[in-house]
N, C-alpha and C positions, 0 to 999 in steps of 0.2 A: 490581416497583414501576411505577406508571404514569409516563408522561412528565409533566413539569411542564406546566401548562395553556398557558403561553406558548410551549411547544415545538410547538404545533399551528398550522396555517394553514388557511384556509377556501378551498374551491372550491365553486362552485354553478352552477345552471342557471336560477335564478329560479323554481324549483318546489320544490327541496330543496337541501341543501348537505351537504358532507362535511368532516370534519376529518382532515387529513393530518399525521402526525407527522414530526418532524425525522428519524426513523429510516426514513422511507419507507413507513410503515404507515398505511392508512386505518383509523382506529379508531372512527369514528362515521359512520353514513350511514343515513338514513331514506328509504325509497322507497315510492311515488313523490313524496311530499309531505313538507314540514317536519314535520307532525304525524302521519305514518304510523309504524308500528312500525319499529324499526331492524333492518337485516340485518347490520350490523357494529356491535357494541356493546362492543368491548374497552375503550373509554374508561371504562366503568363496571364493568369486571370484569377479565378477562384475555383473552389471545388465543383461549381456548376459547369466548368469547362472540362471536366473529366479528371478522375483520380481513382486510385485503388488503395484503400486504407485497411490495414490489419494492425490493431494496437489495443492496449488496455482501454476499456470504456471509461474508467474512472481516473482520478488524479494519479500522476506518475511521480514518484519520489526522485528517481534518477534514470538516466538513459546513457548507456555506453554502446560503442560500436567498434567493430573490427572486421577486417577481412580474414577469412580462414587462411591460415599460413600458405603463402605462395599462390593464392588464387584470387579471383574476383567474386567469390561467394561472400556475400555481406551478411554478417551476424549482428543483430541489434538486440540488446538486452534491456528490458524495461523492468524496473523495480517499483512495486507498489507497496502500500501498507500491508497488503494481505498475501503477497507472493511475488513471484518472478516469472516473466515471460520472455522467451527467446524466439526471435523471428529470423529465419534464414531465407534470404532472397537469392535466386540464381536464375540465369538464362542459360539453359543447357546448350552446348556447342557440339558441332560435328555431325548432326543428324538431319540437317536441312529443314528443321522445324522452327517456326517462330513462336516460342513458348516462354512464358514466365512461370516459375515455380516458387511458391511461398509456403514455407513450413513453420508453424507455430508450435512451441513446446512449453508447457508449464514445468519449470524446474524446481519450484518451491511454492508451497501454500496453495492458494486458490486465486485465480485472476479472471475477472469479467472481461471478455473480449468483444470489441466492436469490429464488425466487418462491413465495409461500405464500398460497393463496386459501381462506379459511375462511368460508363463508356460514352464518350462524345467524339464522333469521328470528324474529319476535316478540320482539325485544329480547334476542337471544342464547339464547332458551329452546329453540328447535326446530332440530334438525339435519335439513336437507332431504334428499330423495332426489336423488342426483347421478348423472348418466350422461353418456356420450359419444355424440353423435348426428351424423349427416350432415344438413346443412341448407344449401340454397342453394350447393351444390357445395363445401362446406368442412366440416371437422370442428369441432364446438363442444362445450363442456362445459355441461350444463344442470342447474340445481338447482331443484327444485320442492318447495314445501311450502304447503299451504292455498291462499290466493289468489295466491301469489307465484311467479314464474318468473324466474330470473336466468340469463343466457346469457353465458358467457365466450368470447371470440374472441381469436385471436392466432396467430403463426407457430409457436409451440412451447407446447403446452398442458400444464399440470402434470398429474401422475398422482395418482389417489386413494390415500390412505395414512392409515389409522386416523382416519377422519372429516374429513380435510382433503385438499386437493390441493396438492402442493408439487413443486418442481423446482430443480435447480441446473445452471447452464451458464456457459460463458465467452463474453465479448464482447471483441473486439479493436478497436483504434482504427479508427473509421470505420463500425463496424457499429451498427445500431439495430434495435430490435423495438418494435412497437406492439401493445398489448393493449387490449381494451375489454370492458366489462360492461354489459349492457342489461337493464332490468327491464320485464317485461310481466305482465299478468294470466296466471295459470297455465293458463287455458283457451284462451289464444291460441297460435297457432303461433309458432315461432321467427321473430323479425322479420328482414327482409332486412338485409344489411350496408349501411352507408352510407359514403361516402367520408370517411375520417378527416381527411385533410389539408384537404379543402375545408371540413369542419365546423369545424376548428380555425381556419382563416382567417376564416370568417364570424363566429365568436365573437370573435376579436381585433378585427375591424372594428367590431362592435357595441359592445364594451366601450370601445374607444378613442374612439368617437364620444361616449359618455357622459362619459368622463373629460375630454375636450377642453372640456367646458362648465364644468368646475370653476373657481372663482375663483382667480386668481393673485395678486391684490393683498392677500393675507392672510399673517400669519405662519405658518410651517410649511405652506406651500401644498401640498407633496407629501403630507403626512399628512392634510390636509383633503381632498384629492382621493381618497386611499385610503379615508377614512371615508365619503365620499359613494358611492363604488363599493361599499363593504361594505353600506351601507344599501340600495342598489339590489339587491344579491344577496339581501337578506332581504325583498324585496318580491315576492310571487307574481305572475308575469307575467300570468296569465290572470284571476285574481280581483281583484288589487289589494290583497289583504290583506298587512299588514306585520307580520312576527313580531318578538317582542322579542329572541329569540336562537334559533339553530338547535339548541340542546342542552337537556337536562334534567339536573337533580340534580348539576351541578358545584357543590361546596360553598362556601357563604359562610363556614362554620366547619369547618375540616378535622377530620374524625372526628365531626362533630356532625350535628344534625337539620335544619339550615337549608338544605335541598336542594329546589329547586322546578323545575317544568317551565315553561320559557319559550317553548315552540314554538307560541305562540298569538298572537292579535292583540288586544292591549290597546288600547282606544280612546285612552287617554292616550298611550301610547308611539307609536302610529301617528300621532296628531295632532302630537306633538312632532317625529317624523321628517319629517312633511310640512312643518312650519314650517321646519325646517332646509333642506329641499330648496327650498322656495319662496324663502327668504332668500338661498340660494346661486344662484338663477336658474333652478332646474329647475321651470318653471311648468307644463309639459304634464302632469306626473305628478299634479297635483291633481285633475284630472277623473276619472281612473281610481279614485283612492282615494275620492272622493266617491260614486262609483257603488257601490263596495264598502260604504261606510257606509250608504247608502240601503237596500241589500239586507239588510245584517246587522241593522239596528235596525228594519226595517219592522214595523209593527203598533202595538200599544198603547204609547205612550211610557212608561207605568208599568212595562213589561216590559224596559226598557233594562238590558243587562248591561254590565259593565266590560270584558269580553273575549269573544272568539268564536274559533272555529276559522278556519283559513285561508279556507274557503269561506263563512264566515258562520254556520255551524251553532252552536247554543247549548249542546249537550250536551258537556261535557268534565269528567266527574266525576273526582275525585282518587282514585287508588289506588296501592298500593305493590307493587313487584316484588321479592318475597322472594328470587328466585333470583339476583339480582345483588348482589355484595358492596359496590358503590358505589365511587366514585373515592376512592382512599386510605382505604378503609374507612368512607366517609361514608354513613351509612344513616339513614333509608330512601331508596331510589331511588323517586322518584315520577313517575307520568305522570298527566296531567290536572292541574287546579289548583282547589283548594277555594275560592280567593278569588273564583271566578266568581259566587258568590252574595252577595258583600259589597256594601254600599252605600258608594260612594266619591264624595262630592259634588263633588270637584274635576274629575272627568272631563269634564263638559260644558263647563267653562271652557276646557280645552285644545282640545276639539273646536271651540268657537266661535272661538278665536284662529286656528286653522288655516283655518277657512272664511272668516274675515274677511280673512286674508292672501290667500286665493285670490281673493276678490272684488276686492281692491285690485290684484291681478296681472292682472285682466281676465277672470277666469272668471265668466261670466254665470250667474245663478241660473235654475233651471228652476222650474216650478210646484211640482213634488214636492220639490225640494231645499230650497226656503225653507219650504214647508209643514211639512216634517219638523223643521227647526230651530225653527220657531215652536212646534210641538207639544211639543218637548223642553223649551224654555224655559218654556212655560206649565206643564208638569208640575213643573219645578223650582220655579216660583213657588208651587205649592201645598204643597211639602215642603222648602223651602229651609232651614228651621230644624231639621231632623232631625239628630241626631248621626250620625257615620259611622265607617268603619274607616280613612279617611285614605289619603293617597298611598302609604304604605308597607305597605298591606294588613295592618294590625295585627290580630292574632288574639286580642287582649285585648278589653276592653269598648269599645263605641263611645263616641266623645267628640266634642266640638266642636273639631276640629283647626283651628288658625288658618290653615294653608295651604288647607285645604278651603274655609273661609269666604272667603278672598281669591279663590279661583277661582270661587266662587258669584258674587261681585261681578263678576268678569271675564265670566261668562256673560251676566249682565244688561247689562253695559256694552257688550259686542259686539253684543248684540241691539238695544240703543238706537242704536248706530252704524249698524246695517244700515238702520234706519228713517230716521234723520236724515241720513245721508250718501249712502245708496244708494236711498232712496225706496221701500223694501219695506214692505208693510203689516204692522201689528202693534199691540198695545195698548201703545204706547210710554210713555204716562203711568204705567201700572202698573209696567212694567219699570223706568222711571226712579226711581220712588218706592222700589221694592224695592232697587235698586242703592244708593241713598243710605242706606237703612236698614241694609243689610248693612255698608256702609263704616263707619257710625257705631258699629255693634256691634263690629266688629273693632278699631277704634281704642280702644274702651272696655274690652272684655273680653279681647282678645288681646294687650294691651300691658302690660308691667310697668313702670310709671312710675318705680318706685324704682331699678331697675337700668337703665332706658332701653332695653329690648329687647322685641321681640315674643316670644311664648312658643309652645311646641309646641301646646298646647291651652289652653282657658279655665280649667282647674283645676290648672294646674301653673306652676312658675317655670322649668321646663326649656326649653331651646331645641331647635331642629330645623333641619337644613341646608336644608330646603324653604323656610324663611322668606327665604332669599336671593333667591327669585323675586319678592318683593314689588315691587322697583323694575323688574324685567325685564318684568312684565306691565302696568306703568303705574299700579299702585295708589298709589304714592308716588314722588316724584323720587329719583334715585339719591343725591343729596347731602342728602336730608332727615335731620335729626338722629336721627329714630327709625330710619331705615335704617342710618345709621352706627353707632348703638348696637347694632343687631342684628348687623351684621357683626362688631363687636368681641366680642360675647357668643358668637357661633357660633365664632369663632376661639379664644376662651379655653376654651370647654367641649368642643369637638368636634375640634380639631386633634390628630392623632396622627402623629408623624414628618412633620409638614408637610402631611398630607393629612386630609380631612374625613370623619368618621363621619356617618352619617345622623342619629343621635340616640344617647343613652347607653342601651344595652340594659340596663345595671345597674338602671334604674328599674323594670324589669318591665313596661313599658307594652305590649310586643308579645306578651306571653303565651307566650314561647318560652324554652327553655333555651339556655345558651351565649351567646357573643358573636359579633361579626363584625368585618370589616376595613373600612378606609376605602372609601367608595363613590365611584368615580371621577367620576360625573356631578356629585356635590355639589361636588367640588373645581373642576370646570369652571364650575359656577354661581358659585363664589366669584370666579373670574376675571372673569366677566361683571359681577357685582355691584361688584367693585373698579373695573372700567372705568367703570361707570355712576356711581360715586362720584367719579370724576376721579383715581383712584389708578392711573394707567395703567402706571407703571413697576413697581409691585408686582404688578399683574395680569399684565404681560408676563413677569416673572420666574417666577411660579407657572405660567403657561402653558408656558414652556420646560421646566420640570421635569416637568409632566404629560406633555408630548409625549415626553419621554425615557423614560417608563415603557412606551410601546408596544413590542411585541416586534419582532423583526428584520424582520418583513414589515408592520409598521404596524398591528397589531391590538391591541384592548384587551378585557379581560374586564370583569365587573361591578365587582369590587373589587380592591384591591391590598394585599397583606401586606408592608408596608415592612420589618418586622423580619426577615423571611426572604427578602425581595426576590423575591416570586413573585406571580402573579396568582391570584385566587380568584373563584368564582362562574361563572355561565354565560358562554360564550365563542363568538364575539365578541358583545358586548352592544350592541344598538342604542342604548340610553340613553347609554352612554359615548361612542359615536361621534357621536351627534347633538348632545350637549352640547359636545363638542370643536368641532364645526362652528360652533355658536352662539357659543362663546367666541372663536374666531378672527374671526368677523364682528364681534363686539363690539369687539375690539381694532383692527379695520380702521378 
């Protein structure tokens, strides 16, 4: 049986990330990039699909975990009947290497340690050729398959045994061992060893400098800081691309088909992440993301995609991996994402909000950056009335989703502000006229006057949690009766065990079988909407409960199954963490 999703923790080097289980096993790692094939894929299958275990060989009495203060260095403490073992996991940053460093220390008594290193490239499909070699005056274990070479170093290397390398040995109090694994292209030589202690120290300094900038005058400041650091780990250091999650196919519906690959850069999610960072005072990061945006969407504005790969590439076709049984039997396992070809009219609104915030924070426009925004808004002006697939990537018929129409209004509104408040050139009269026309349409066709609520789309009386952003983007004041009516309707229809669903899947609007669990970002939106409505006590109570759902190291998945008290969906999820930050700032 797989570990519960919440039993994993994240380590990363801002190029990729790994999930480390409470049992000391790295069960998911894609190298060298978030969207590269996995070399450890036990998360979506079994240990035979690749993992790296360092843990006590015998029974464990208790396990505790924590991140070293202000960092993403994970420390797991195993207590056995005979002693105590501390495992430190880190992916060093800032040196251009794709390394995982694991240090085990016996802090009390004697502990029998098990070491199991099973490399399986191409998402667990390929067993590499593994050999022991001499390189740079030391013995190393080298695994090679296709384009991948993985090099294991350490003071005691495991021996090959039936397709994997394992070992058992004793550590007594005061003894420690440090192992490292490095990825390089298979045609490169074994890389030189680097000083592990120095690299760990440098990584600590870098991450603590980031964490020191997190706001302290917010509720649950520690969790807000952890969320901001997690968002940093999901931002590619070289390209500036921000991934939605480091995983694929963790199920929204256990045993069902709602399994998606989130290891890509959605314009919406990236823009919302940037909004959270800017609002929290991380202003320098806006420039790098804007550069990524300019590169990714360069060309004809009509060719705008809703998502791209980490480096801005456009090709990410969806396909299924039949050799993987899926997390808890949830199939298919997908890589790539078919939603890349969808029309989602809300995306430009989120992008324009982020860039408007960047301007207000002092980031000056360049000739190209404003020319791009203007071209995208002009393209929207020619197609603003087209139906779309909406925020939730509906795989059913395209519709006029109310949230999408509100965000079309936002795109024109922020473009008008750029001209009126910042003196940038553009057809402001046309943009202003379209902004006002969209607003009138939403108020007319997207509002159910009988019930007093906005609706999911123009042809239904159903509601959608995305309607909660209406006051958050400035479309209407937070205490407007129409907003208050929408909050009430969303709570009435979508609350499950005190948490919000995105929408009622029973209507069949999304074209998929099965159901799903409450979507955590939606509940954080409810916190922000309640705060905007002046219901701060209610908002604070809900925020406290939501923060209590984070796992023991402060991480959140996409959804939460309150009935079984477990996380669901890809993990950790940028959307959940950025919405947490926004809600905390709303309560501030």
